[in-house]
C-alpha positions in Angstrom: 17.7 19.8 31.5 19.8 19.5 28.2 21.3 16.4 26.9 24.8 15.9 25.5 26.5 13.4 23.2 30.2 12.7 22.4 31.3 10.2 19.7 34.5 8.8 18.2 34.3 6.5 15.3 36.8 4.8 12.8 34.9 6.4 10.0 32.9 9.6 9.7 30.9 10.1 12.8 28.3 12.6 11.5 25.4 10.4 10.9 25.5 8.7 14.3 26.1 11.9 16.1 23.2 13.5 14.3 20.8 10.6 15.4 22.2 10.3 18.9 21.8 14.0 19.5 18.3 13.9 18.2 17.3 11.2 20.6 17.8 13.8 23.4 15.2 16.1 22.1 12.9 15.4 25.0 15.4 17.3 27.2 15.3 20.8 25.7 13.6 23.1 23.2 16.0 26.1 22.9 19.0 25.0 20.8 20.4 22.1 19.1 24.1 22.1 18.2 26.8 19.9 16.8 30.6 20.2 16.6 32.9 17.9 14.6 36.7 17.6 14.4 38.3 16.9 11.1 42.2 16.6 11.3 42.1 18.9 14.4 39.9 21.4 12.6 36.7 22.2 14.7 33.5 23.1 12.9 30.1 23.7 14.6 26.5 24.3 13.6 23.8 25.5 16.0 20.1 26.0 15.3 17.2 27.2 17.4 14.7 24.5 17.8 12.0 26.3 19.8 9.5 26.1 16.8 11.1 23.5 14.6 12.4 20.0 15.4 16.2 19.2 15.6 16.0 16.9 12.6 14.2 19.4 10.4 16.8 22.1 11.2 19.9 20.0 10.3 18.8 17.5 7.7 18.7 20.1 4.9 21.5 22.4 6.3 24.2 22.6 3.5 26.9 23.5 6.0 26.1 20.5 8.2 25.8 18.2 5.2 29.4 19.1 4.3 30.7 18.6 7.8 32.9 15.5 8.3 35.2 14.0 10.8 35.7 11.0 13.1 34.9 12.7 16.4 32.2 15.2 17.4 29.9 16.4 20.3 26.2 17.3 20.0 23.7 18.8 22.4 20.1 19.6 22.9 20.0 22.7 25.0 17.2 24.0 27.3 18.8 27.4 27.6 22.3 28.2 26.4 23.6 28.4 22.8 26.0 25.6 22.5 28.4 23.9 21.8 31.0 26.7 21.9 34.5 26.6 20.3 36.9 28.3 22.6 40.7 28.7 22.8 41.9 27.6 26.2 45.4 27.7 27.6 45.5 23.9 26.8 44.4 24.2 23.2 41.1 24.7 21.2 38.0 22.9 22.3 34.4 22.5 21.4 32.5 22.5 24.7 28.9 21.5 25.7 27.3 20.7 29.0 24.0 19.8 30.8 23.0 21.4 34.2 22.5 24.7 35.8 24.8 27.1 37.8 22.8 28.7 40.6 25.6 31.2 41.5 26.3 32.3 37.9 25.8 36.0 38.5 28.2 36.0 41.5 30.9 34.1 39.5 30.4 36.3 36.6 31.0 39.4 38.6 34.1 37.9 40.2 35.6 36.9 37.0 34.9 40.3 35.4 36.6 42.0 38.4 39.5 39.8 37.7 39.7 41.0 34.1 38.0 38.1 32.4 36.0 39.1 29.2 32.8 37.3 28.2 31.5 37.4 24.6 28.5 35.1 24.7 25.6 37.1 26.2 21.8 36.5 26.0 19.1 38.5 27.8 21.8 40.1 30.0 23.1 36.7 31.1 26.4 35.1 30.3 26.3 31.8 28.5 26.8 29.2 31.2 29.2 27.1 29.0 31.4 30.0 28.5 31.5 30.6 32.2 32.4 27.0 32.7 35.2 27.3 30.2 36.5 30.5 32.0 36.7 28.7 35.3 38.4 25.7 33.8 41.0 28.1 32.2 42.1 29.2 35.6 44.3 26.1 36.1 47.3 24.7 34.5 45.9 21.5 33.2 42.4 20.5 31.9 41.5 18.0 34.6 42.6 20.5 37.3 40.5 23.2 35.5 37.3 21.0 35.6 37.9 20.3 39.3 38.4 24.0 39.9 35.0 24.7 38.1 33.2 22.1 40.3 34.8 23.6 43.4 33.3 27.1 42.6 29.9 26.5 41.1 26.7 26.0 43.1 24.5 23.8 40.9 25.4 21.0 38.5 27.3 20.6 35.2 28.0 17.4 33.3 30.5 18.4 30.5 32.1 17.3 27.1 35.2 18.9 25.6 36.3 17.9 22.2 39.9 18.7 21.4 43.0 17.2 19.6 43.5 14.6 22.4 40.0 13.3 22.0 36.8 13.9 24.1 37.0 14.7 27.8 33.9 13.5 29.5 33.2 14.9 33.0 30.1 13.9 35.0 28.7 16.4 37.5 30.5 16.4 40.9 27.5 14.7 42.6 26.3 12.9 39.5 22.9 14.8 39.4 22.9 14.5 35.7 24.0 11.2 34.1 26.8 10.4 31.6 27.1 6.8 30.1 29.8 5.3 27.9 29.0 2.7 25.2 30.9 1.0 22.5 30.3 -0.6 19.1 33.2 -2.5 17.4 35.8 0.0 18.7 33.6 3.0 18.1 32.9 5.0 21.3 29.9 7.2 22.5 29.1 8.9 25.7 25.6 10.3 26.2 23.2 11.7 28.8 20.5 9.1 27.8 21.0 5.5 26.9 18.1 5.5 24.5 20.4 7.6 22.3 22.5 4.7 21.1 20.3 1.6 21.3 19.1 1.9 17.6 22.7 2.6 16.6 24.2 -0.7 17.8 26.2 0.6 20.7 26.2 -1.4 23.9 26.6 0.1 27.5 30.1 -0.2 28.9 30.1 2.2 31.8 27.9 4.6 33.9 30.4 7.3 34.9 30.5 8.0 38.5 30.0 11.3 40.2 32.9 13.7 39.4 34.6 11.0 37.2 36.5 12.3 34.1 37.4 10.1 31.2 39.4 10.9 28.2 38.1 9.1 25.2 40.0 8.7 21.8 40.1 6.2 19.0 42.7 4.1 20.8 41.5 3.8 24.4 39.3 5.1 27.2 41.6 6.6 30.0 40.2 7.5 33.4 41.7 11.0 34.3 39.9 11.2 37.6 38.3 8.7 39.8 34.7 9.0 40.8 33.7 10.6 44.1 32.0 8.7 46.8 28.7 10.6 47.0 26.1 10.2 44.3 22.9 12.4 44.2 21.2 11.4 40.9 18.2 13.6 40.0 15.2 11.5 41.0 13.0 13.5 38.7 14.7 11.7 35.8 12.8 8.7 36.8 9.5 10.5 37.6 9.3 12.6 34.4 12.3 13.9 32.7 13.9 10.7 31.4 12.9 8.9 28.3 11.2 5.5 29.1 13.8 3.4 27.2 16.7 4.9 29.0 18.5 3.5 32.1 20.1 5.4 35.0 22.6 3.5 37.1 21.4 0.4 35.4 17.7 1.0 36.3 15.1 1.3 33.4 12.8 4.3 33.5 9.6 2.5 32.1 10.0 -0.3 34.6 10.3 2.1 37.4 7.2 4.0 36.3 5.1 0.8 36.1 6.3 -0.4 39.5 5.6 3.1 41.0 2.0 2.9 39.5 1.6 -0.4 41.3 2.6 1.1 44.6 0.1 4.0 44.1 -2.7 1.6 43.5 -1.6 -0.6 46.4 -2.1 2.5 48.7 -5.3 3.7 47.0 -8.9 2.7 47.8 -10.8 5.0 45.5 -13.8 3.5 43.5 -13.4 4.3 39.8 -14.4 3.0 36.5 -11.1 3.4 34.7 -7.6 4.7 35.1 -5.9 6.9 32.6 -2.5 8.4 32.4 -1.8 11.8 31.0 0.6 11.0 28.1 3.3 10.4 27.7 5.1 9.9 31.0 1.8 9.3 33.0 1.0 6.4 30.9 3.3 3.8 32.5 2.0 4.8 35.9 -1.6 4.0 34.7 -0.5 0.5 33.5 1.1 -0.3 36.8 -1.9 0.9 38.7 -4.2 -1.1 36.5 -2.1 -4.3 36.8 -2.2 -4.0 40.6 -5.8 -2.9 41.0 -7.6 -4.8 38.1 -9.2 -1.4 37.1 -9.0 -1.2 33.2 -6.7 1.4 31.5 -8.5 3.6 29.0 -7.4 6.6 27.0 -9.8 9.5 27.4 -7.0 12.1 26.5 -5.2 11.4 23.3 -1.9 13.2 22.6 -1.6 14.6 19.1 2.1 14.0 18.8 3.1 15.7 15.5 4.7 19.1 16.2 4.1 19.4 20.0 6.9 19.1 22.4 6.9 18.4 26.1 4.9 21.1 27.9 7.2 21.0 31.0 10.4 21.9 28.9 9.7 25.3 27.3 10.9 28.2 29.5 7.9 30.4 28.5 4.5 29.9 30.4 2.7 31.1 27.3 4.4 28.4 25.2 3.7 25.7 27.9 0.0 26.8 27.9 -0.4 26.6 24.2 1.1 23.1 24.0 -1.2 22.0 26.9 -4.2 23.3 25.1 -3.4 21.9 21.7 -1.7 18.6 22.1 -4.4 16.7 24.3 -7.8 15.9 22.6 -10.6 14.2 24.4 -12.3 11.0 23.4 -15.7 12.0 24.8 -17.4 8.7 24.6 -14.9 7.2 26.9 -15.2 10.1 29.4 -19.0 10.6 29.6 -20.5 9.4 32.9 -17.2 7.8 34.1 -15.4 8.0 37.5 -11.8 8.4 36.4 -8.4 7.9 38.2 -5.7 10.1 36.5 -2.1 9.2 37.0 0.2 12.1 36.5 3.9 12.2 36.7 3.8 15.3 38.8 2.0 18.6 39.3 4.8 21.2 38.9 3.1 24.5 38.0 -0.5 23.1 37.8 -1.8 25.7 35.4 -2.0 23.2 32.5 -3.6 20.5 34.5 -6.2 23.0 36.0 -6.9 25.2 33.1 -6.7 22.8 30.2 -6.8 19.1 30.9 -9.3 18.8 33.8 -11.7 21.4 32.1 -11.6 19.1 29.0 -12.6 16.1 31.1 -15.4 17.9 33.0 -16.7 19.4 29.8 -16.8 15.8 28.1 -19.0 14.6 31.0 -16.8 13.0 33.5 -18.7 11.9 36.7 -15.7 12.1 39.1 -12.0 12.8 38.6 -9.3 11.6 41.1 -5.7 12.8 40.6 -2.8 10.4 41.6 0.6 12.2 41.0 3.6 9.8 41.0 5.8 12.0 43.2 5.2 14.3 46.4 4.3 18.0 45.9 7.3 20.0 44.6 8.1 22.7 47.2 11.4 24.0 46.1 12.7 25.4 42.7 15.4 23.3 41.3 19.1 24.5 41.8 20.7 22.0 39.6 19.0 21.8 36.2 17.2 24.5 34.3 13.6 23.9 35.1 11.5 25.8 37.8 13.3 28.8 38.8 11.0 30.6 41.4 8.7 29.7 44.3 5.8 31.4 42.5 6.0 28.8 39.7 5.2 25.8 41.9 1.6 24.8 42.4 2.0 23.8 46.1 3.6 27.1 47.0 0.9 29.1 45.2 -1.8 27.0 47.2 0.0 27.8 50.4 0.1 31.4 49.5 -3.8 31.4 49.1 -4.1 29.8 52.4 -1.9 32.1 54.3 -2.3 35.3 52.2 1.5 35.4 51.7 4.4 33.2 50.8 5.4 31.4 54.0 9.1 30.6 54.8 8.7 27.5 56.9 7.0 24.9 54.9 8.3 21.8 57.0 5.0 21.1 58.5 3.5 20.6 54.9 6.2 18.1 54.1 4.9 15.7 56.7 2.1 13.6 55.0 0.7 12.7 58.3 0.4 16.3 59.7 -2.8 18.4 60.0 -1.2 21.1 57.9 -0.5 18.7 55.1 -4.0 17.5 55.0 -5.4 21.1 55.0 -3.0 21.7 52.0 -4.4 18.7 50.0 -8.0 19.9 50.6 -7.1 23.3 49.4 -5.4 21.7 46.3 -8.5 19.7 45.6 -10.6 22.8 45.7 -8.2 24.8 43.5 -8.0 22.0 40.9 -11.8 21.2 41.2 -11.3 17.4 41.6 -12.9 14.8 43.8 -9.7 13.8 45.3 -5.9 14.3 45.1 -3.4 11.9 46.5 0.3 12.4 46.1 2.7 9.4 46.2 4.9 9.4 49.4 8.5 10.3 49.0 9.7 6.9 50.5 7.5 5.0 48.1 8.7 7.0 45.1 12.3 6.5 45.9 11.9 2.8 46.7 10.6 2.1 43.4 13.9 3.2 41.8 15.7 0.2 43.2 18.6 2.7 44.2 19.7 3.7 47.7 17.8 6.6 48.9 20.9 8.4 49.8 22.0 8.2 46.1 19.1 10.3 44.9 18.7 14.0 44.9 15.3 15.1 46.4 16.0 18.7 46.7 12.7 19.8 45.0 10.6 17.9 47.5 12.7 18.4 50.6 14.8 21.5 50.1 17.9 19.5 51.5 21.1 19.0 49.6 24.5 17.7 50.1 27.3 20.2 49.9 
């Protein structure tokens, strides 16, 4: 998904920027980057973080140690090298962003035909941040350029631009990815995740609205564009992607997950000895399930934290599989002879759950295993953040292909939890996973647990429906 940070302080901002950026490490494993402005001179430093943590890359970097300035931006990127420093018609800016442009190839061809030159290329693809900058550069002012970019992309981008005026912070047109402003004794910070500034002493001032643009500098915060009326916050932030200490639109992630776990238990009637969450994001659901049902929480799978990232984030299946194999270790004495309910945030690809985690539980002597994902079956690759990119990646679609011998176009009957087709799909999933039962949380229950209006949440990956 990527996470972005912008900061302006009275003194050197580097240390706060370093820590705030690091607190977004759960959102990406490709690149970590920082740009700092010192008397209008922009400097940047970028490292790969696919094998080494962000902190380790930067803490002993001599170039970074000598960087200084009162304003800066930082990013944990899941795909593109960023931030970029680019000369636009409005001046020189450091730019970083979070999101995904679904029509990037089409836009790239159009711009090349118009004579635009791209310099940042990787694996035959343009850097999306450079593409964003080229679209912004088509207008006569920066705010108009950002609006032009939003009008032309299919997908989602929240953006930070650091220039001589300060930091322009622009939230995605439909607010699918968050941006939040906080302050501390006149210092200002804008972030994707509110957990990034809590230990730094900042207090939340404003959740930017969809399409809203702010100009932040040492003297003031100026609204350059009012928010749009339609909000479509990514619901998967609550389900899995977001850090438990973060808030979106004022709603805490950990509280959501505990409450959703209560709802799962309330709708369940399975006879088990214990409930366990797959760490980390599945744990809060297990606590909620236990509070509601009275069934004790235990920890049969223990996550070996040092050195292992989130298995959903890396783009390579090989890397995801290695993480799934290595980071979870069984406590066999807790598992043997037990009937276990497993709360899982979601089953996205299913390969790790099936090939590693469940095998470990059966090998350790589990008597029964019942899976309780905290969201419905994901049916559609996301168009708005860099996560799943193809139907073939999704567990539910692969099961349907097995059932029909081909990928089917019309999956509408399988979205209705009361339909015959849905029940057949669930039985096929149980067989494929080799579990005693599988029960997904219903969409309406998942959304109600957020405390936000249903129409304010993007559910594209479950329903295939979007607002345009």
